[in-house]
N, C-alpha and C positions, 0 to 999 in steps of 0.2 A: 297207685296200687304201686306196692311191694316187692321188689325182684328180690325172690329168693334165692336162683340159681340160673345162670345162661349159658348156652354157649351155641355162640353166632354172633352174628347184630340186631341192634335192634334201635328204632329212631323213632320218631314223632318227623315224618314229613310235615316242612314249612308250605303252606300252597294262597301265600299272601303276598308272594313275592312278583307279581306278572310288574310288567313297564321298567323294571330297574338293569334292564339288560344293555343299556349304553352306558350306564355308571359301571359297569363290568360284572353286576350282581346275576347269577342266577336265577330262570322263576320258581326252581323247588319243584314242590309236590309228589306224592307216590313213583315208584318206577312200573307199577302196574296200577292205573286211576280206575280203572274196570272192577279189583275185587277192594280197592280202597273205599269205593262207592258200593259196595253193597255193601259191606262190613259194615259200616254208618247206616244201611240203611237196616242191618236186623237190629245193630244198637238204637235204631228208631232216631236217627239222624243225630246221631254221637258226634262232639267233638274232638275226644281226649280216643288217638286213634292214631298207634302204633304198625310200624314197619320190621317186619322182624323174619331173619334165617336161620335157622337151628335151631335146640331146644329150649322152652321157657317157663320158668317154674317159678308162681306170684300169686301173692294175695290181693282181695283189696279190703280196706279197713272198713265199707259198707256192703251191704247185701245191694247187686246191680245186677241191670242185664247188659249181657256180654256179645258183641258180634265178632265173630269169623267167617274167614271167606280168603280163597287163593291158594296155593298149595294145599294139594294133600297132607292130613295132619291126624293123629289120632291123641287120645286124650286119657286120664290116668283117674276117671270121675266118673260116680254113675251114669253121669249123662248121654254117656252112649259107650257101647262095648266097639263098634263098627268103626272104622277110617272115615272120614267125611269131609268136603269139602268148602260146606260152609255151613255154620249153624248161629240159632240165636238162641239164649238160654239163661235164665239166674244162676249167678256164683254169691254164696251167702257168706256174707265178711267173715274174715279172718281163716277163711277156707281156700290151704293150696288146692291151685291146678296146674298142672301141667301138660304143656301143649308140647306135640314131636312131629316134625314131618318123617314122613313116609313111604311118599310116593312120587306121583310128579309136581314138579312145581318147586320153585325154590323161595318164593318168597308167603308170606300169608299176614292179614292182617286183623290186629285185636286192637274193636273199640270195645270202650267202654262206655256206658249209657248213664241215667239216671236211676238210681233208687225204685227197684221194684220188687214188687210182690211173687210171693212163687208163680209160678206160670210152669205148665210142659214145655221140652224143646223144639224150637222149629230147627229141621233140617232142610236144604237144600238138596230135590231133588235134581239140580245140574250144578254139573260146577261151573265157575267165574268162564263167562268167554275168553279169558285171556288164557284158558287150559285148553285152547283145542288144542290139538293135537296135530305135526307138519313137521316139516325143514324149510319148510319153504318160508320165506318173507319178503314182503314186498317193499319195493324203493322208489323213492323218481330219480332221475340220472342228475347229479351236476356236471362229472368229469367226464370224458372219451376216452379216457385208458389208464389202467386195464378196465377191461370190460368184466363187470362185476359178475353177470352171469356167468362170465366163462368157466369159475372157480369156484370149487366148494372152499366152507370155513371150518374150522375148527370152533368152541367159546372153549377160552385158555381161563385159566385159573384168576385172573388178574381182571376182577370186575369189583365194582361197587358203584355207588350213584354218582360218580362221576364220569364212569363211562366201565366200557366190555371191551376187553379184546381181545381180536379173533385173528387166527394162523389160518395162512392159504395165498398169501404173495410170495413174492420175491422184492427183496430190497430194491431202495433205489439211493439218489443222491441230489435230486431235486431240492430245491430254498427257495421260499414265496416269501415274500412278505405273511404278516398275520393279518388273517379278512375275519370280521364277524360269524360265529355258529352259533345253530340251536340244537336243542333236543335231537335226539336220532341220525345227524348228522354223520356219515364214512369218511375217517380220516387216513390216511395210508402214511401209515409211517416206516423210514428208514430201512428199519430193519425188515420190514415188508407186512407185520401185523397191521390189520387195522382197528382201529378205536371207535365205535360207535359211543359218540355222547351220550349220556344221563342227565338226568331232572337238575343234578349238581354242578354238572361240565364248564368247562370254558367257556366264556364269550367269545373267543378271541384265538386264531389258530392259525397255525403257519403250515399245517402238513396237506398237499394235496386231497380237495375233498371228492369225491368220487358218487356220492349218490347221499339220500337222505333215507332213512327207512318211514315209515308214511305212519302216521297218528293211531291208524286203526291196529297196525301189528307189534305199536310199538311196546304195549302190556304182554303183550303172549313171546315176543324176543326176551325180552326181563326174568318170563317167566323158565326159559330150559335153564336145564343143568349143564355146569360147566362138562365140556367133553361132546355137549350135544352136536351132531355138522349139523351145519346151516348154508341154506344156497337162496340167491337168492333175485329176483323176477321184476324187469323192472315195468313202473306203468306211468302215466302220463300222468299229471297234474288234475287234470279233470276227474282223473278214475280215482284220483286218491282220493276230493275230495270226497265222491261216491261213497264210495268203502266209509268213510268218517262218519258220514250221516246215515250213514246204514248202523253200522254199529251202536253209534250215538243213540238210536231210533232201538232198538234188540234193548239197548243196557237201559233205556224208559223203560219199557214196558216189563223187562224183569225187575226191576223196582217197585213198579206200582203192583206185581205181583204179590213182593214181597209186604208190600204196605196193607194189601189187604188181605194176608195171611195173620200176620199180626193181629190186625183189626178183628176179627174174627177167634184166634186166642184167648183174647180177652174176653 
């Protein structure tokens, strides 16, 4: 891919760093794994996938099948004149395409597949599950004070793949020894902000830990715009496990449906 113009961030998430946390290496992976998997499927299981926030103009050196999914975007080509949550389409070589976010969501995923013949575009009839509306984020409890359910929070502009900061608590003077962390852990900083660790976040942390965002809600949290209000709801570990199984089952059904539509298109 040749980038012509870029406004925002772009990266190619590494998803093969499992099992190295004890050596200080985070797992990595996409911020929104649901949209990532759907984009990959829309490009026929592509391994070249980019995580993007902001607008991007690019071109390819070969005619290829591309998949886009995640935040609502608009395209400057004849592929579609409407906003879209996701699509599978053929992009011709040396033909520039501009993608612009234009609605809900913060990140979208661009998957570039193999060389492809001309085929009509396939559009998702529904958004990625990570784009579900609502400010309620479910967490499991780690600490006792302060209780997250009793406060409202606002997502600040200080956010990246390492984590996101939210305002909403008062400060503290607690000093704790560093302990292991994981993606989704909620840390309480001396300034009163909380930090929710992302896939590239540190493996150790000394701030008090108040809870962990459940796996089923991490993608949705990552897609919320800066300035959005968030409230937390505590669930048990068994409930978190059940919600994760429900989420992965729904994603598998969506993937199977997309694969069937792609097969019919050919």
